[in-house]
C-alpha positions in Angstrom: -10.6 -0.2 10.0 -8.4 -3.3 9.8 -8.4 -5.8 12.6 -5.1 -7.2 12.8 -4.4 -10.8 14.4 -1.0 -12.5 15.3 -1.4 -14.1 11.8 -1.6 -11.1 9.8 1.2 -9.4 11.8 3.5 -12.5 11.1 2.6 -12.2 7.6 3.3 -8.5 7.5 6.8 -9.3 9.1 7.6 -12.1 6.7 6.6 -9.7 3.7 8.7 -6.9 5.3 11.6 -9.3 5.6 11.4 -10.5 2.0 11.3 -7.1 0.4 14.2 -6.0 2.5 16.3 -9.0 1.2 14.9 -9.0 -2.4 15.3 -5.2 -3.1 18.2 -3.0 -3.7 18.8 0.1 -1.5 17.7 2.2 -4.4 14.5 0.3 -5.1 13.8 0.5 -1.2 14.6 4.3 -1.4 12.1 4.8 -4.4 9.5 2.7 -2.7 9.7 4.8 0.5 9.7 8.0 -1.7 6.5 6.9 -3.6 4.9 6.1 0.0 5.6 9.5 1.3 4.1 11.2 -1.9 0.8 9.0 -1.6 0.5 9.3 2.1 -0.9 13.0 2.0 -1.8 13.5 5.5 1.5 12.0 6.7 -0.1 9.6 9.1 2.2 6.5 8.0 -0.8 4.8 6.7 -2.4 4.8 3.0 -6.0 5.3 3.1 -8.2 4.4 0.1 -8.6 8.1 -1.2 -4.8 8.8 -1.1 -3.9 5.7 -3.3 -6.9 6.6 -5.7 -5.8 10.3 -6.0 -2.1 8.9 -6.7 -3.5 6.6 -9.4 -5.7 9.1 -11.0 -2.6 11.1 -11.8 -1.6 8.5 -14.1 -4.6 6.6 -15.0 -8.3 7.5 -16.1 -10.5 7.6 -12.8 -12.2 4.5 -13.9 -9.0 2.4 -14.4 -7.7 4.0 -11.2 -10.7 3.0 -9.1 -10.6 -0.6 -10.5 -6.9 -0.9 -9.6 -7.1 0.6 -6.1 -10.4 -1.6 -5.5 -8.3 -4.6 -6.4 -5.4 -3.5 -4.2 -7.5 -2.9 -1.2 -9.5 -6.1 -1.6 -6.1 -7.9 -1.4 -4.7 -6.3 1.6 -7.8 -5.9 3.6 -7.8 -9.3 5.6 -11.3 -8.6 7.2 -13.1 -6.9 4.3 -13.9 -3.8 6.7 
């Protein structure tokens, strides 16, 4: 599980604000649609297996694993 600190919450809030200002309403709606499609258990969070399953629809399993591993390395602040 991720351990969130005040710093990561601040980073999250900052990134969220930047996305809201930099993306059009159409882009935001599309991003929300993609998130909803990936969130298979509808808990509002994306687990590794959900993202991996989504990527394997477009890429080989090997490429999907490599890409999803990189994504999770970048977003997992405490590497748990």
